[in-house]
C-alpha angles and dihedrals in degrees: 000000000000090000092052090050093048091049093048092048093049090050089049092050094047092048093047090051096048091048099046101038102098098168094080094072092047092050092050089052088051094050091045089055092048094049089048092050090046089052094050090050091051091048091051093046093047092048093048095043092043093058094046094046090050091054089048095049091048090050093049095045090053091057096049116100116248117244 
């Protein structure tokens, strides 16, 4: 009987914690915003560096002797 009571109490406690904990949703939103901002920063960096690297490689390949 004590085992059944302990199991039911544990189930009640876990259910209560999951239903009353409102910070998990806010944390997920915050992580989503951070991931979005990091993605934007990476896209901007790759676009900027990609153009400059393309120009650099074109310049270097133009100065190499042909075989």
